[in-house]
Backbone as a ProteinNet text record, in pm:
[ID]
protein_1_A
[PRIMARY]
MKIVIINGGHEADYIVKHFKNHRNKLIIINDDKHFCEYISANNNLPVLYGDATKRYTLEDAKIQNADLLITLTANDSDNYVISKYAKDIFNVRKVICLVSNPKKVAIFKKLGIDIVISSIHLLAESIKEETALESVIKTLTIRPETVVLIDLIVEENMVIANKLVKDANLPINMNIGCILRNETEVIIPYGQTILLPKDHLYIFAEPSEQENILEQITKKVSHEKK
[TERTIARY]
4674.3	4642.9	4839.7	4824.1	4953.6	4992	5078.5	5074.6	5231.3	5277	5412.5	5402.6	5504	5538.2	5704.5	5650	5793.4	5878.5	6013.5	6035.5	5926.8	6016.4	5937.8	6013.5	6028.1	6125.5	6047.1	5995.9	5916.5	5776.9	5722.1	5640.8	5605.4	5735.8	5704.1	5728	5746.2	5822.6	5638	5623.3	5462.5	5362.6	5395.6	5273.4	5275.2	5461.2	5511.9	5443.7	5428.7	5438	5309.7	5146.3	5059.9	5017.5	5062.5	4960.8	5065.8	5220.9	5286.1	5184.8	5096.1	5057.9	4916.6	4881.4	4748.3	4764.6	4778.2	4817.7	4828.3	4927	4969.2	5069.2	5124.2	5266.7	5316.7	5364.7	5492.3	5576.4	5544.1	5708.7	5716.5	5863.3	5922.5	6043.8	6033.3	6114.5	6146.1	6315.1	6349.6	6505.9	6456.3	6562.1	6699.6	6698	6781.5	6792.8	6952.3	7018.8	6952.2	7028.9	6982.8	6871.2	6787.4	6647.5	6529.9	6601	6605.2	6651.8	6783.4	6840.1	6704.7	6720.6	6708.2	6482	6455.9	6302	6288.1	6411.9	6401.6	6441.6	6513	6576.2	6466.2	6363.8	6221.4	6164.8	6135.9	5979.9	6040	6197.3	6211	6141.7	6161	6135.5	6251.1	6270.2	6372.4	6297.4	6374.9	6358.6	6457.3	6440.7	6486.2	6557.8	6627.5	6748.3	6696	6710.3	6674	6617.5	6656.6	6511.5	6444.7	6283.5	6205.1	6099.3	6196.4	6152.6	6205	6335.5	6333.2	6253.7	6222.1	6168.6	6164.6	6357.5	6366.5	6388.4	6379.6	6316.2	6251	6140.1	5989.4	5976.6	6046.8	6064.5	6127.7	6245.1	6336.6	6226.9	6143.5	6067.3	5954.4	5907.1	5829.1	5690	5622	5560.6	5381.5	5422.6	5322.2	5164.6	5089.5	4963	4925.7	4972.5	4992.2	4829.1	4800	4661.2	4654.4	4780.3	4775	4945.2	4971.9	5072.6	5069	5142.2	5223.7	5285.3	5325.7	5471.1	5454	5590.1	5572.2	5673.5	5839.6	5887.5	5872.2	5962.9	5959.9	5957.7	5971.8	5947.5	5885.2	5719.9	5610.2	5604.5	5676.8	5753.9	5770.3	5856.7	5886.6	5800.4	5735.6	5596.7	5490.8	5506.4	5407.1	5442.9	5586.1	5599	5666.1	5685.5	5612.4	5421.5	5383.5	5230.7	5216.8	5232.6	5182.3	5239	5406.4	5453.1	5368.2	5337.4	5212.8	5119.1	5066.8	4934.2	4942.3	4999.1	4946.2	5133.7	5198.1	5289.1	5270.5	5279.3	5246.9	5084	5009.8	4811.7	4854.2	4866.9	4914.5	4677.8	4596.7	4487.2	4462.7	4510.5	4491.8	4674.6	4651.1	4786.7	4770.5	4798.6	4795.1	4956.1	4882.5	5028.3	5062.8	5149.3	5181.1	5241.8	5108.6	5225	5216	5341.9	5352.9	5305.9	5273	5240.5	5084.6	5059.7	4820.4	4780.4	4857	4786.5	4808.2	4917.8	4940.1	4782.8	4748.5	4593.4	4500.2	4473.1	4316.6	4435.4	4526.6	4649.8	4626.3	4696.6	4729.1	4646.8	4510.3	4383.2	4344.5	4340.7	4297.7	4375.3	4500	4639.3	4583.8	4470.2	4492.2	4535.9	4581.1	4623	4486.2	4506.4	4360.6	4366.2	4462.5	4457.3	4571.7	4546.1	4638.8	4600.5	4645.8	4732.6	4769.9	4769.8	4844.4	4802.3	4886.6	4830.1	4808.2	4851	4849.8	4693.6	4686.1	4566.1	4455.7	4500.6	4324.8	4308.5	4345.4	4400.4	4376.2	4450.9	4349.2	4173.6	4156.6	4041.8	3951.3	4020.1	3945.4	3886	4019.1	4006.9	3898.5	3884.3	3757	3676.3	3640.3	3489.2	3546.9	3467.7	3549.3	3490.1	3371.7	3297.4	3350.5	3442.2	3502.3	3648.2	3717.9	3823	3860.3	3778.1	3825.8	3816.1	3727.2	3730	3832.5	3877.9	4005.1	4132.1	4159.9	4213.3	4262.2	4146.4	4087	4168.2	4136	4186.3	4332.6	4407.7	4516.1	4579.4	4563.2	4708.3	4651.6	4532.6	4562.6	4696.5	4782.8	4886.5	4928.8	5013.3	4961.7	5090.6	5180.9	5280.2	5182.4	5079.3	4980.6	4859.6	4839.7	4700.4	4726.3	4603.6	4578.4	4495.1	4525.2	4405.6	4350.1	4172.1	4100.2	4001	4015.1	4006	3871.1	3727.5	3618.3	3526.6	3508.4	3402.6	3253.9	3139.2	3032.9	2948.4	2884.7	2823.8	2645	2608.5	2484.4	2355	2469.6	2350	2437.7	2516.3	2613.5	2450.6	2437.9	2423.4	2406	2532	2556.5	2450.2	2495.3	2498.9	2300.1	2287.2	2198.5	2149.3	2222.3	2174.7	2254.4	2208.6	2272.3	2384.5	2546.1	2610.7	2534.9	2479.3	2434.8	2357.2	2312.2	2213.1	2287.6	2357.3	2429.2	2504.9	2531.1	2522.4	2741.1	2772.3	2876.8	2981	3105.1	3217.2	3217.9	3247.6	3320.1	3401.6	3491.5	3638.7	3701.8	3619.9	3684.9	3665.7	3661.6	3705.2	3659	3534.4	3547.9	3642.3	3711.1	3856.1	3776.5	3679.1	3736.3	3605.5	3515.9	3445.6	3444.3	3466	3549.7	3364.7	3390	3187.4	3205.9	3139.6	3231.1	3375	3449.7	3604.4	3643.6	3586.7	3587	3567.6	3505.9	3372.9	3415.8	3470.7	3619.6	3433	3429.1	3309.8	3369	3396.5	3408.7	3283.6	3204.2	3078.7	3070.9	2955	2925.4	2730.4	2679.5	2599.8	2492.6	2483.2	2343.8	2414.5	2548.6	2578.2	2541.5	2535.2	2400.2	2568.5	2571.8	2638.5	2577.7	2665.3	2571.3	2694.7	2559.3	2667	2780	2886.7	3033.4	3067.2	3092.4	3156.1	3232.5	3374.8	3514.2	3494.2	3473.5	3554.8	3670.6	3727.7	3889.8	3894.5	3886.4	3829.6	3913.8	4013.5	4098.6	4061.3	4191.3	4087.3	4303.1	4240.9	4370.3	4400.6	4457.1	4527.7	4448.4	4461.8	4403.9	4232.7	4179.4	4048	4006.7	4094.5	4029.5	3998.8	4009.6	3887.7	3779.2	3767	3630.6	3522	3598	3566.4	3462.2	3564.3	3541.9	3394.2	3454.7	3279	3184.5	3192.7	3062.6	3029.9	3095.5	3013.8	3035.3	3097.3	3029.3	2955.7	2860.2	2732.1	2677	2581	2497.2	2375.7	2272.1	2135.9	2073.4	1983.5	1845.5	1781.5	1693	1585.4	1437.6	1508.8	1419.7	1336.2	1213.5	1085.4	1076.5	1045.9	1039	861.9
9085.8	9201.8	9301.3	9403.6	9422	9418.7	9367.7	9317.9	9399	9433.3	9474.3	9439.6	9385.8	9283.2	9342.6	9383.6	9451.6	9384.5	9356.2	9290.3	9169.4	9145.6	9019.6	8910.8	8822.5	8698	8608.3	8460	8392.8	8400.1	8468.8	8546.7	8523.2	8647.8	8749.4	8573.1	8425.2	8379.1	8379.5	8259.3	8253.5	8378.6	8455.6	8539.3	8575.8	8529	8493.6	8442.6	8309.2	8135	8163.2	8254.3	8244.9	8306.4	8395.2	8502.5	8457.6	8435	8410.1	8307.2	8232.7	8118.8	8155.1	8281.8	8381.9	8444	8472.7	8596.2	8710.7	8724.9	8819.3	8898.2	9047.1	9087.4	9077.5	9001.3	9054.5	9165.7	9228	9358.3	9307.6	9265.2	9174.5	9264.8	9388.2	9492.2	9427.6	9340.8	9374.3	9413.4	9455.5	9519.7	9447	9274.1	9180.3	9129.4	9094.7	9039.9	8898.5	8876.9	8668.3	8613.3	8742.6	8697.7	8725.6	8792.7	8837.2	8736.5	8635.8	8557.5	8416.7	8454.7	8265.5	8286	8407.7	8480.1	8452	8439.8	8552.3	8406.8	8248	8166.2	8025.2	8063	7966.5	8021.7	8106.5	8124.6	8146.4	8195.2	8133.4	8355.2	8433.6	8568	8652.2	8753.9	8899.7	8979.3	8975.2	9029.3	9147.4	9312.9	9426.7	9408.3	9422	9458.5	9583.1	9650.1	9816.8	9881.3	9987.8	10011.5	10094.3	10017.7	10106.6	10204.3	10247.5	10337.9	10467.2	10476.4	10566.2	10566.8	10697.2	10699.1	10672.2	10642.3	10644.4	10457.3	10427.5	10232.7	10181	10278.5	10245.7	10267.7	10425.8	10420.5	10353.9	10283	10183.3	10080.1	10044	9947.1	9941.5	10015.6	10101.9	10088.3	10101.1	10034.2	10081.9	10236.1	10330.3	10235	10286.9	10257.6	10065.2	10021.2	9874.2	9867.4	9755.2	9698.7	9696.1	9681.1	9629	9644.2	9683.2	9655.3	9599.3	9511.4	9458.9	9501.8	9557.5	9648.4	9523.2	9444.9	9366.1	9435.4	9525.3	9581.7	9566.2	9545.5	9529	9596	9745.8	9847.1	9939.2	9982.7	10113.1	10121.6	10250.9	10355	10338.4	10225	10176.7	10183	10091.2	10032.9	10178.2	10192.1	10432.9	10463.1	10496	10553.1	10496	10384	10279.2	10292.8	10298.1	10335.3	10459	10567.7	10656.9	10666.8	10738.9	10702.9	10600.6	10526.3	10418.3	10444.9	10552.3	10608.2	10726.9	10831.3	10976.3	11002	10869	10969.7	10842.5	10664.5	10603.2	10580.5	10595.4	10679	10447.7	10388.4	10211.9	10230.2	10168.9	10135.5	10059.6	9980	9947.6	9872	9920.3	9905.7	9790.2	9750.1	9651	9674	9667.3	9748.8	9595.2	9568.7	9482.7	9634.8	9581.1	9680.7	9571.2	9591.8	9489.2	9563.2	9697	9755	9730.9	9700	9644.8	9848.6	9914.5	10027.8	10134.8	10041.5	10171.7	10150	10052.4	9946.7	10105.2	10161.8	10250.6	10388.9	10388.3	10519.6	10545	10443.1	10396	10439.3	10354.9	10339.4	10572.7	10544.9	10699.8	10759.8	10764.1	10860.3	10784.9	10739.7	10700.9	10516.9	10506.5	10329.8	10230	10202	10085.7	9949.8	9857.5	9753.3	9742.6	9833.3	9769.8	9594.9	9528.9	9418.3	9430.3	9459.4	9336.7	9199.9	9120.4	8895.6	8980.9	9033.9	9034.4	9132.8	9232.7	9295.2	9167.5	9125.4	9024.5	8963.4	8877.6	8763.9	8771.8	8973.2	8980.6	9011.4	9055.6	9069.5	9025.2	8857.2	8773.2	8627.8	8680.2	8630.7	8677.7	8789.6	8952.1	8832.3	8745.4	8702.7	8526.9	8517.5	8366.2	8301.8	8243	8186	8167.2	8269	8261.5	8176.2	8180.4	8160.5	7991.5	7934.7	7764.7	7743.4	7775.3	7797.6	7865.8	7984.8	8052.2	7955.6	7914.6	7856.3	7676.7	7661.4	7522.9	7557	7686.7	7707.3	7772.3	7838.8	7853.1	7717.3	7639.1	7582.4	7415.7	7425.5	7303.5	7286.5	7438.9	7422.5	7553.9	7585.7	7800.2	7858	7788.9	7798	7841.4	7770.5	7761.3	7844	7903.6	7994.9	8100	8090.6	8266.9	8360.7	8458.3	8581.5	8638.4	8606.6	8653.4	8778.1	8887.5	9027.4	9036.2	8969.4	8972.4	9094.2	9207.5	9286.4	9242.7	9276	9182.6	9226.1	9195.7	9313.3	9254.9	9385.1	9321.2	9215.3	9125.2	9061.1	8929.3	8925.3	8778.9	8725.5	8566.4	8533.9	8493.4	8567.6	8628	8716.5	8827	8957.9	9007.6	9041.1	9085.2	8933.8	8888.8	8759.1	8725.7	8699.5	8668.6	8544.1	8594.6	8444.1	8295.3	8265.7	8191.2	8134.3	8221.4	8160.9	8210.8	8179.1	8270	8120.7	7980.2	7863.2	7864.7	7938.5	7943.5	7780	7754.7	7710.4	7689.2	7540.3	7468.5	7486.3	7528.4	7517	7602	7741.5	7931.4	7964.3	8069	8119.3	8310	8316.9	8488.6	8521.5	8606.8	8680.6	8838.3	8856.9	8980.7	9045	9196.9	9228.5	9441.2	9421.1	9601.5	9669.7	9756.4	9819.8	9970.1	10043.8	10163.5	10258.6	10141.7	10162.8	10169.5	10221.4	10238.9	10154.9	10094.2	9968	9877.9	9786.4	9652.8	9605.8	9439.8	9344.3	9269.8	9162.4	9054.2	8954	8885	8823.2	8734.2	8693	8594	8595	8415.1	8370.2	8463.9	8572.1	8664	8823.9	8822.1	8897.8	8966.9	9022.1	9031.4	9054	9062.2	9101.9	9112.4	9260.8	9334.8	9416.7	9481	9487.7	9640.1	9565	9673.3	9650.6	9550.3	9481.7	9426.8	9466.2	9357.1	9239.2	9156.5	8988.7	8996.4	9010.8	8933.5	8749	8667	8519.6	8423.4	8367.6	8304	8172.7	8060.9	7957.9	7923.7	7750.6	7662.6	7762.9	7734.8	7792.8	7713.3	7558.2	7492.2	7494.6	7558.6	7548.9	7662.3	7773.3	7960.5	7969.6	7871.2	7882.6	7843.6	7718.5	7710.4	7748.4	7809.3	7927.7	8004.5	8097.7	8169.6	8146	8102	8080.2	8057.4	7885.2	7927	8088.4	8108.1	8249.9	8339	8386.3	8503.2	8464	8377.2	8317.6	8443.9	8437.8	8547.6	8534.5	8597.3	8540.4	8531.4	8392.7	8387.4	8448	8532.2	8577.2	8511.1	8402.6	8298.3	8230	8258.5	8199.8	8060.4	7951.8	7819.1	7785.5
-15018.5	-14947.8	-14960.4	-14929.9	-14870	-14732.3	-14664.7	-14536.9	-14497.5	-14368.3	-14375.8	-14149.8	-14170.6	-14035.6	-13993.4	-13892.6	-13820.8	-13634	-13696.9	-13555.1	-13456.9	-13382.4	-13371.8	-13355.7	-13288.6	-13333.7	-13393.6	-13259.3	-13319.3	-13413.2	-13290.2	-13343	-13451.3	-13518.6	-13675.2	-13778.6	-13721.8	-13846.6	-13843.1	-13694.6	-13679.4	-13790.4	-13818.8	-13846	-14021.4	-14028.7	-14226.7	-14279.7	-14158.7	-14271	-14237.4	-14138.1	-14174.2	-14273.2	-14280.6	-14443.8	-14579.3	-14575.7	-14689.2	-14782.7	-14764.2	-14852.8	-14880.4	-14879.7	-14850.2	-14982.9	-15158.2	-15210.4	-15156	-15067.3	-14988	-15045.1	-15041.8	-15011.4	-14915.1	-14892.4	-14753.3	-14700.5	-14660	-14628.3	-14501.4	-14478.2	-14347	-14271.4	-14187.4	-14135.3	-14017	-13987.8	-13832.2	-13848.8	-13649.7	-13637.9	-13592.3	-13554.2	-13542.6	-13616.8	-13695.7	-13783.6	-13777	-13621.9	-13634.1	-13763.7	-13679.7	-13695.4	-13875.5	-13871.4	-13981.6	-14088.6	-14118.8	-14156.2	-14148.5	-14007.8	-13994.4	-14112.7	-14032.4	-14036.4	-14235.9	-14302.7	-14456.5	-14459.6	-14419.1	-14434.4	-14378.7	-14337.9	-14231.1	-14389.1	-14403.3	-14530.5	-14663.5	-14701.2	-14845	-14866.2	-14795.4	-14804.9	-14801.4	-14872	-14837.2	-14720.1	-14590.7	-14489.4	-14536.1	-14408.5	-14491.9	-14322.2	-14314.8	-14213.1	-14194.7	-14112.5	-14058.6	-13924	-13902.4	-13723.5	-13836.9	-13807.3	-13884.2	-13752.7	-13655.9	-13601.8	-13684.2	-13751.2	-13912.4	-13965.9	-13989.4	-14162.4	-14264.4	-14275.5	-14371.3	-14422.3	-14314.1	-14311.8	-14412.3	-14341.9	-14378.5	-14566.8	-14592.1	-14735	-14824.8	-14798.4	-14865.7	-14864.9	-14763.2	-14722.5	-14809.4	-14893.4	-15006	-14914	-14772.7	-14706.3	-14761.8	-14836.6	-14859.4	-14864.8	-14867.3	-14913.9	-14886.3	-14754.9	-14711.1	-14660.1	-14661.2	-14629	-14448.4	-14430.9	-14287.7	-14209.2	-14116.5	-14012	-13910.6	-13820.8	-13788	-13682.1	-13615.5	-13506.6	-13385.2	-13374.1	-13261.2	-13201.7	-13169.2	-13074.4	-12981.6	-12876.7	-12755	-12694.9	-12731.2	-12639.2	-12656.9	-12606.2	-12630.1	-12722.9	-12633.3	-12759.2	-12927.4	-12923.2	-13065.4	-13141	-13101.4	-13179.7	-13130.9	-13113	-13128.7	-13267.1	-13239.7	-13292.6	-13471.1	-13464.1	-13593	-13691.2	-13568.2	-13562.5	-13631.7	-13578.2	-13630.5	-13741.9	-13784.1	-13886.3	-13989.3	-13976.5	-14074.1	-14137.9	-14000.9	-14028.4	-14140.3	-14033.1	-14042	-14191.9	-14179.5	-14350.1	-14409.4	-14356.1	-14520.3	-14596.7	-14482.2	-14539.7	-14518.7	-14429.5	-14407.4	-14404.1	-14395.1	-14373	-14239	-14210.4	-14034.4	-13972	-13878.9	-13807.1	-13712.8	-13637.4	-13497.7	-13454.6	-13316.7	-13216.7	-13098	-13089	-12960.4	-12865.2	-12676.5	-12603.5	-12469.6	-12431.6	-12294.8	-12216.5	-12156.6	-12068.8	-12086.7	-12015.6	-12002.6	-11984.8	-11999.8	-11957.2	-12063.9	-12112.7	-12244	-12394.5	-12369.6	-12426.4	-12487.6	-12339.5	-12427.5	-12479.9	-12366.2	-12433.6	-12608.1	-12624.9	-12724.9	-12842	-12771.2	-12851.6	-12911.3	-12825.5	-12759.7	-12892.7	-12884.8	-12989.5	-13159.3	-13204.3	-13271.6	-13369	-13259.7	-13322.3	-13291.3	-13457.2	-13451.9	-13389.5	-13389.9	-13242.9	-13181.3	-13027.7	-12951.2	-12875.5	-12911.9	-12794	-12728.2	-12615.3	-12454.6	-12453.8	-12464.4	-12380.4	-12241.5	-12164.7	-11986.3	-11998.9	-12075.7	-12075.3	-12090.3	-12209.2	-12236.9	-12134.4	-12063.1	-11980.9	-11822	-11773.8	-11679.5	-11678.3	-11779.6	-11792.1	-11827.7	-11879.6	-11913.8	-11763.8	-11661.5	-11561.7	-11467.4	-11469.5	-11355.1	-11327.8	-11463.4	-11403.9	-11297.8	-11208.9	-11221.6	-11255	-11340.3	-11436.6	-11582.7	-11585.4	-11741.7	-11733.2	-11574	-11524.3	-11580.6	-11571.4	-11636.3	-11781.2	-11828.2	-11977.7	-12038.7	-12011.8	-12038.6	-12062.4	-11878.6	-11870.3	-11950.4	-11964.3	-12109.6	-12185.6	-12231.4	-12412.7	-12373	-12273.2	-12294.8	-12245.4	-12232.7	-12205.4	-12297.1	-12380.5	-12471.7	-12590.3	-12652.8	-12663	-12685.6	-12566	-12530.5	-12653.5	-12696	-12781	-12877.1	-12992.1	-13052.4	-13045.6	-12970.1	-12976.4	-12971.4	-13062.8	-13150.3	-13102.9	-13125.9	-13122.8	-13205.8	-13247.2	-13375.3	-13324.2	-13354.4	-13326.5	-13475.6	-13437.8	-13547.3	-13441	-13589.7	-13594.6	-13611.8	-13532.2	-13526.7	-13647.7	-13778	-13861.9	-13824.5	-13882.4	-13800.4	-13866.5	-14018.4	-14070.6	-14085.4	-13917.5	-13908.2	-13820	-13783.1	-13729.3	-13594.9	-13500.5	-13426.3	-13276.9	-13421.2	-13380.5	-13340.8	-13234.8	-13146	-13099	-13078.8	-12967	-12812.3	-12723.4	-12571.7	-12660	-12546.1	-12565.2	-12574.8	-12453.6	-12448.2	-12579.4	-12670.2	-12764.6	-12897.1	-12900.3	-13089.6	-13079	-13018.9	-13056.3	-13193.4	-13028.8	-13064	-13106	-13142.4	-13137.2	-12988.9	-12973.4	-12815.6	-12834.7	-12960.3	-12927.1	-12911.5	-12870.2	-12905.3	-12742.5	-12739.5	-12576	-12645.1	-12591	-12614.3	-12521.9	-12491.6	-12366.7	-12310.6	-12456	-12366	-12504	-12473.1	-12625.6	-12568.3	-12691	-12712.9	-12759.5	-12694.1	-12782.3	-12779.6	-12885.8	-12871.7	-12847.1	-12861.8	-12875.6	-12744.3	-12671.2	-12552.7	-12408.6	-12443.8	-12319.3	-12339.8	-12259.3	-12228	-12143	-12144.9	-12117.2	-12128.4	-12030	-11961.2	-12016.7	-12102.7	-12210.7	-12090.9	-12029.8	-11961.7	-12062.5	-12025.8	-12067	-12129.3	-12064.7	-12070.5	-12138.5	-12195.4	-12317.6	-12364.1	-12468.7	-12658.1	-12692.1	-12796.6	-12946.9	-13010.4	-12987.3	-13134	-13227.6	-13336.5	-13376.1	-13387.7	-13439.6	-13397.2	-13287.1	-13205.2	-13107.8	-13188.3	-13133	-13174.8	-13061.7	-13046.1	-12998.8	-13071.4	-12869.8	-12927.5	-12904.9	-12959.2	-12928.8	-12951.5	-12835	-12837.8	-12904.9	-12982.5	-13036.5	-13124.6	-13121.7	-13211.2	-13349.6	-13393.3	-13526	-13641.4	-13569.6	-13662.6	-13663.1	-13592.9	-13559.5	-13609.4	-13653.9	-13678.7	-13838.1	-13868	-14022.7	-13973.4	-13966.2	-13863.9	-13786.8	-13723.6	-13644.4	-13690.7	-13745.4	-13820.1	-13988.1	-14014.7	-14103.2	-14014.2	-13926.8	-13818.6	-13740.3	-13669.8	-13643.7	-13729.6	-13886.5	-13954.1	-14028.2	-14082.7	-14084.1	-14114	-14269.2	-14282.8	-14269.2	-14173.2	-14157.9	-14329.5	-14334	-14408.9	-14368.5	-14506.2	-14485.2	-14571.3	-14635	-14722.9	-14598.9	-14652.5	-14529	-14609.5	-14495.9	-14493	-14497.8
[MASK]
++++++++++++++++++++++++++++++++++++++++++++++++++++++++++++++++++++++++++++++++++++++++++++++++++++++++++++++++++++++++++++++++++++++++++++++++++++++++++++++++++++++++++++++++++++++++++++++++++++++++++++++++++++++++++++++++++

């Protein structure tokens, strides 16, 4: 995959480490010279120093037709500009945009950004249900500096599809923070919530458990008769 990672400090460094050993082509852009040097030295990879809100910077980086772009700029407006350039001009297949203001999640999605993530938004939605509060806190406080957020789309042939959460045999070391349905409806899941095909599940987990969790919940239904 051709993956573009823009700005961010230690979070960018973590994402680079996650993707660099999976035969991916990484394009890294950062507007902080210190972090350019840090990420480059820490990962033995080139990092382009520049302002990604400028079209010529993205052209110089050759992001055209990238499979994924992740923008981690601290300024929400800058993230939106970068995301729109990526989608509308450089034909990037999927864009993940970080926002600090949770009110912008729905707005940015309506404006065409594929995935918009606000940690505050996800946490707030998760703790609306008192029954979910304890599990969310347990998940987030295991090792808060290394918690990952998994965005999984439920497919029709997955074993968890069309099942209630309580009957889906989900791994105990994960927590579904929320479900995005039909791109507009946010659902805080509980035992009686049904997992429908095309649902986006936003799952909190430890990085070390990510592969095992995905392997279990993305299994396909077997049609063999006993």
